[in-house]
N, C-alpha and C positions, 0 to 999 in steps of 0.2 A: 440280713435283710437290707433292702434299699429303702432308706427313709428320707422323705422330703421334709426339710425343716424350714418353715416360713419364718421370716424375721431373723434369719441366721446371722446377720451382721449386727444385731442388737445384743445386749448383755445376756439375757436369758437364752436366746436362740444360739448364740455362739458357745456358751457353756454346755448346753444340751448337745450340740454338735460334737464338741470335744469328748463328752462322756460316751456318746454313741460310737464314735470312731474307736475309742479306747476299748470298747467291748466287741469290736470286730464287725460293726455294721458299716455299710456304705452310706454316705450322707450326700444328698443333693441339697445344697444350701441355697435358698432363695431369698432375695432381698432386693428392694428397689433403691436402696442406699439413700433415701431421703433423710433418714435419721440415723441409720446404722453406719458402720465403718467397715469397709472392705477388709482392712487389716485384722479385724476381729474374727473373720471366718477362718477356721483351721485350714492350713494348706492342703491337707489330705482330702478335704471335701471338694466335691464338684460344685463350683459356684455358678449360679444363674441369676443375672441381674434382670429381674422381671417384676412387674407390678401386678398384684392380685386383682386390681380393678380393670385390667386389660385382658379380656378373655382370650384373645389370640396368643398372647404371651404365655398364659398358663397352659393353653392347649399344646403349645410347642414344647413346654417342659415335660408334660405328660406323654407326648408322642416320642420324645427323644430319650426318655429314661424309663426303665422298668421301676415302678414305685410300688412298694409293698405296704407302706404306711405313711401317714402324714402327721407331723407334729406342728401345730399352728401357734406361732408366737408373734406374728406380724401385727402391727397396729401402732398407732401413735400414742405416746405416753408423756407428752410434755404438758405439765400441769398448767403453766401460764397460758399456753395456747388454748387449752381446753376451756379456760375461764373466758378468754377473749372470743373464742369461736365455738360455743357449745353446739350449735347446729351441725357443724362439720363432724364433730365426734359422734353425735347422735346418728347421722346418716351412715357413718362407718359401722357403728355398732349394729344398726338394723340390717345393713347389707350383709354383714358377717353371719347373722343369725339365720 
């Protein structure tokens, strides 16, 4: 299967990508790299630096790759920032739902 993993440069997304690759799946690893690290993305994955908030970038990913499933791990997880800027996190949560 071709699986799109969002947040693939983060801790959970990168581990999930490794497991999927080890089980014979193709991984399209998507991350905007605001908090993730490019080096965390497994080399065997196809990396797309894209932002989920920019529709044209996501449309490009879906038109360029055959995607059978999506595993969504993208999001901000910095506790200190969430305390300073709760409205930002609320907007992201509502937009994702």
